[in-house]
N, C-alpha and C positions, 0 to 999 in steps of 0.2 A: 428388485426387493430385498437380496441379499446385503447389497451395500447399505441399505437404510438401516437394517438389523444390526449390522456392525458399527455405523454410524451411533445408534441409540446405545449399544454397550460401550462405545469408546466416550461417548458423552457422560453416560452414567460412571464410569471409571474415573474421568477427570474431575467430576463433580465430588466423588468420593474423596479424591485426593485433594481437591480445595478444602473441604470441610473437615479433613483431618490435621491440617496445618495450625501451629499455633500463633505464628508472625505472619502479617499480611504480605511480606516480601517473598515469604517461602512458598505463596500460593501463587505467585505470578507465571512461574513456568508452566504449570498445567493450564492456565489461561492463555498463554500463548500458542501452546499446542492445540488448543480447541479451534484456533483459527487456521489450521493446516487442512481442514475439512469442510467442504461447502456442502455435502450431501443435507438436503432439508428433512428433519426429523418429522416436521408436521409442515403440509401445506395450507396456508390460509388462502383458500380460493380454488384455481384451476390452473396455478403454475407457480413455480418457485420465485416469481418476483416478490410474491409475500410470503414468508413463512418462519419457521422456528428451527435455529440451527445450533450446532454444538457450542458456537460461542456465546449463543444466548444462555444455554444451560450452565455454562460456567461462569458467565457474569452474575447470573442469579444466585449461584452457590457462593460466590464470593462476597456478594451484597449480603445473603444471610450470615455468613461466618463472621465479617468484619464489620458492617456498616454502623451496628450499634455500639460497638466498644471503641472503634477508630474513625467516625465521622468526623468529629472537629479536626483530628491529627490531618486527614485526607483534605478536607476542605482548606485549612490553614496553609499547609505546605504546596497544595496545586495553585492557590491563588498568589503565589509570588509575583510581582510585575503583573498583577491583574489578569493573569492568563485565564483563570477559571470564570472571573467575571464577565469578560469579553464574550467567552464561549457560551455563558449561560445567557447573555443578551441575543447571542445569535441563534442559539436554540429557541429561545422565547419568539425571536421574530419570524422564523420558520413555522413555528406552532400557530401564530397569530394569523400569518399570512394563509396557513392551510386552513384555518377556521372560517375565514373569509372566503376562500374558494369553496369550500363545501356548500356553503349558502348560495354562491353564484350558480355552482353546477353541482347538484346533489349526486348525480351518478359518478363524479369522480372521488366523493368523499371517503370511500374504503381506502384507496390509493393515496391519498394525502395524509389521511390519519396514519396510514402505516409509515408513511415518509416522515412525519411528526415524531413518532415512537423511536425511529432510527436514529433522530438527531438528539433524542434525550439518551439514548443507548451510548451515542458518541460523546455526549456529555459526562457520562458514567465513567468511561473510558479515561476521559481526561482527569477527573477527580482520582481515579484509582492508580493511573501510571504517573501522573504529575505530583501525585500527593504522598508518594513514597519517600522514606528516609534510607536513601541507598548508599553506603560506602563502596570504595571502588573494589574492594574484594568480592563483595556480594553483587554488585553490578556483572563483573567478569564471570562469576559463577552462573548467574543468570544465562549470559550470552554464551556460555557452553553449554549448559544444559539443553537449550534451545537449538544450538548447532548440531547436537547429537539428532534430534528429532528432525531436524532439516536435512542431514544424511539420508534418512530414511525416506524422506519426502521426494527429494531429488530423483534416488534410485528408482521409487515406484514410479514417478513422473516419466522418466526418461523409458523405463520398461515399457509404460503404457503407449507412449509416442511412437515407441519402435513395434507395436503390435503384438509385444510377448503376453501382455495382460491386458485385460479389459477392464479398465478402471474409469470410465467415462462418467458412469452414473446417470446416463441419460433415461435411464426406465425410471428414476426417482423424482423429475424433475416437473411431473404433473402433464395433463392433457394437452394443454396448448404449447408447452415447450417440445413435448415429443412430436406433436403433429409438424411443427416448424422443422425440427431435425429431420425427419423422415422426409420432408418435400426437398430439403437442401441435399441430403444424401442422393435423392433420386435424379436431381438436377447435375450433379456431378459426373464427368466422364474421363476422370483420370484415374479411377481405381482406387483412390485413398479414401478410407472412411472418415466422414466429417468428425465423427467422434474423437478422433485423436487431438483436436483443439480442446477438448473440454477434459478434465481430469477431477474427480472427486465431486463431479457435478458443478463444478466452477467453470465460468467462462474464459475465453483464452485471455483477455486482458485481466482478469481476476486472478487466474493461475500466475500469469506474468509478474503481477504485482506483488504475490507472496515471494516469487523467486528473486524479484530485487530487494525486498525486505532481507531475504535468506542471503544475498552477496553483501548486503550492508552488515550484516551480521558477521559474515566471514572476514570483511574488511577491518572491522571493529575489532575482532579477535587477534588479527595480524597486526594491528598497532598496539594491542595491550600486552600481548604476551610474548615471552622470548623463546619459549621452548613449544615444540610441535606446530611451529609455523608451517610445515609441510601439511599438516591435517587439513588446516583451515584453508590454504591455498588450494588443496584438492576439492574442498567443499563449494569453495567459489567459482571453481571450473565446472563442477556437475551442475550447481544451479545455473550457470551461464548456458551450458549445453540444454538443460530443460527450459531455459527462457525462449532459446533458440527455436525449440521443438513446439513453442506456443504459437509460433507465427506471428507473434504482437509486434508487428514493424515499429509502431509507436512508441513501446518500450525499449526497444532496442536502439531507436534513435535518441531517446530520452537517456539511455545510459551512456551513450558516446557523449552526449553534451555534458553529463555529470563527470564524466571521467577528464573531460577537457579542463572542467573548471577546478576539479579536484586536483589534477596534476600540477596546475598553474600554481594553485594557493599551496600546496604541500611543498611543492619547490621553493616557494618564498619562506616558508617557515622552518625548513631544514637548512636555512643559513646562505642562500645564494642571494647575498646582498647587492651584489654588483649589478649594474644594468646589463652586462655581457651575459650573466647568469641567466637573468630573467628573459633577455631576448631569446636565449637558446632554447629555453622551455617554451616560451611562446611560439617558437618557429617548430619545434620539433613534434608538439602534441597535433597540431593539424596535419603535419605531413603524415605521422602515423595512422590518424583517423581516415584521411584522403587515401593513402595508401591499401588501408584496408578494404576501403569502397571499391577502389580500382580492381583489386583482387576479386573481389565478388562478382564486378561486372565481367571481368575475364572470365571467370568460372561460368558465367552465363552464357556468353559469347562463343565460346569454346567447349562444346558439349564433351569433347573427349577427357576434359579435365573433372568436370564434374557434372552430374545430370540430376542431382537431387533436387526435388521439389523445395526444399528450405533454403537452398542456395538461390534458386532461382526467385525465391520471393522476397529474399532481402537484397538481390543483387538489382532489383527492378523497383526499390522502394520508392524513389523519387518519381521515376517515370509513372508510376501508377498515380500519383497525385496531380491528375490532369482530367480536364473535363473531355478530352478525347480518347482517353484510356478505358478499361474494362476493369471490373472488379471492385473491392471494397474501397480502394482508394478514390476511385472516381465517382463511388456513390457517396462518400464523404464530402467532397466537393460539391455535388449538386445539393445534398442535404443542406450543407452549410450555408450555402449561396442563398437556397430558398428560404432558410430559417432568417438570414440576416436582413433580407428583404422584408420579411414579415415583421420582426422585431422593429424594424426601423420607423414602422408606421404605426406603432402602439406604445405610445409614450408611457401609458398606464403599466404596461407589461414591463417595461425598461425599468421602471421605478419600483415596481412591487412584487412582479412575478407572478406564478401561477400556485404558489405553495408547495412545500416538499413533496417529491415525486409526483407532481403535476404536469411534467412535461408531456405525459401520456394524453392531456387533454389536446394537445396540439395533434397528435397523431389522429384522435378521434375526430378533429376538426378538418382533416385531410390536409393540413399544413406540414408536418413532418410524417416521415414514413417510417419512423421508429419511435418506441417507447423511452428513448434516452436520447443524448444529444451527441454522443460519439465526440464529445468535445467540452471539457470541463468548463471553460469559459462562459459558452454560449449556454450551456446546460444549466449553470448556476444563476446566470442573469435571467433565464426564463423560468426557474423556479423560485428564487429568492429576490431578484430585481437587483439594482445597483446597490441598494443598502445592504443586502446580504453579501454581494461581493466585498463591498468595503470592510463590513465586519469579519469576513473570514479572511481578507487579507491581513487587516490589522492582528488577527489573533495567529496567523502564521508568522507573522513578524515577532511578535512578543514571545511565540514558544520555541522559534528556531534560532532567534538571534543570537550571536556569540556572547558570553559573558566575560570574556578575556580578549586582548588585543590578538588577533590572528594574521596580522600582515607582517609582524616582526618576530625574529627567532626567539625562542623562549628562554629565560635564563635558567630556569630550573627544571629538572625530569618531569616533575608533577604538573607543572605548567604546560610543558609540551604535550603530555596527555592529554590535558584539557583542551588545548588547541586542536589535536588530532580529532576528537570527539566533535568538537563544534563544526570544523571542516566536513566531517562525514556527514553530519546532519544537514548542513547546508547542501552537499553533494545529493543527497537523498532528496531533498526538495527540488534541486533542480530537476532531477530526473522525473519526479512526479509532475512538474509544471509542465515541462518538454512534451512529455507523453501525453499530457492532457489535451494538446491539440488533435489527437485523434482517437482519444479514449476518455472515459470518466474516471478519472484517476482519485480526486482529493475529495472525499466524504461524499460521494455520491450515494444517494440512500438504494439504489434497485442494482442487484446484481455484482456489487464490488465489496461486500461486506468484511469478507476475511482479509483481503488487502488493505481495507482501510483500518481494521484493528491493528494490524501490523505496524501500519504507518505511524498510528498514535503511540503505539507501544514504544516504537524504537525512538521517537521523538521525546515522550514522556519518560521514560526510564533515564535517557541520557540528561533531560533537565533535572530529574531528581539526584542525578549523581554529580552534574557538573554545572548545574545551572546557579542562579544568584544564591548567595550563601543563606543559610538557615539563621534564625537567631541562635545565641549561644547555647539557651537553654533547650533547643529543639536538635542540636547536632548529634550525630551518631556518638555515643560515648566509646573510649578506647576498649577493644577487645582484650579479653584475659589472654594469659602466655599461651593456654591451651587453645583457645579459639584462634589466635593470629599462627600457630603452628598448624592448623587444619586449612586456613585461608591460604596460607603459602604454598602447602602442597597442592592445592587447586589451582592457584595461579600457575606454579611453575612445573 
């Protein structure tokens, strides 16, 4: 109960901060900070699968403050290369399919309605984050401010995972979630509290998704600043430790994949033009990754080296994804296999889906064992059908594709910075897509709100600062001498 009171006070403070800002870009930081807390302020039902969170309050405050005066600017800027149009069609399709699903199965209506609301909330995030006019200095200032908040998040998360603090927020999740947690706790025999995988009421993959976004922020700051790089490297390390403590193996594998892609592409734009240089990069990256995995296996097979449950969990990541294994990996294999068989015989389901947040209907029918897919590809097909998958894929391409050549060395420092940010966004998308094989990562409407808001924020603000150029009359005007001095002090 205490955490909920603190979350309400936190939400109110951030809302006041947003309402006091004069310019839309100055209110982005509190909007991001709101997505670091997953404690439900109000539960709409008997569990936090539907509720009101700090990010909802922050978005409402942002709309109240800026929607009337900046609506046209937001819509015009966000729709460069039709990014907003495609997402609006996607949200409309999710809503239409949800309405149909409500008539087909009235009992599912409250779930699909909630899911539709979440899709329009994501639409509002696209309008806000993609619709900004951000200069490079303003973009850096936003990242730095959020980086400070991430230091607090990482320190608190690690302290909770180590048992120094109890910040699980399990008692704020409602009757159904509390009962499930108690059953899992009673079933454990290793003496480790199950709540260590929850943090501020966020599930393990949700917390991991926030950590991934934080690592991305640290990487962006390392690319953009010349001074204080040690601070941002330390932030990346702390968030990596917090990520490891979530036990989200899907996100860890996704991070390794993103590193492989990122290192190879960065090596390309840093000037390694010869085939020998590229071959060396292609060889070294897999060696480093395989060597790290072998170290984990060695730590697992040699108890005298390490006996920590975290090392054991990651060391057996690939062995666990087997029909003969036990645990969550094997459960996913059985779940996905059963769902693929079911979907294969339902052409209408493949084409149109069951509506936003409609996966729960499969659990009610005894086809699925969970109310979510633990696989973003399967989950999206079941909820939005192939049409939804096509629209989402198109939107991701429009939002993330680089707007500068990224496979050749840049001629200027400004172009190189733009290349760096384009590749970082691509690496973030790779991480989310790879992790999506074992978790609901991209725009899932149940239990992943905070991670999804931060994903949209990372892609959207980068698009606003480095995306396709604005018309000449819409570009940010040169700052005054005093403003330039302030920005330079912040950057350096």
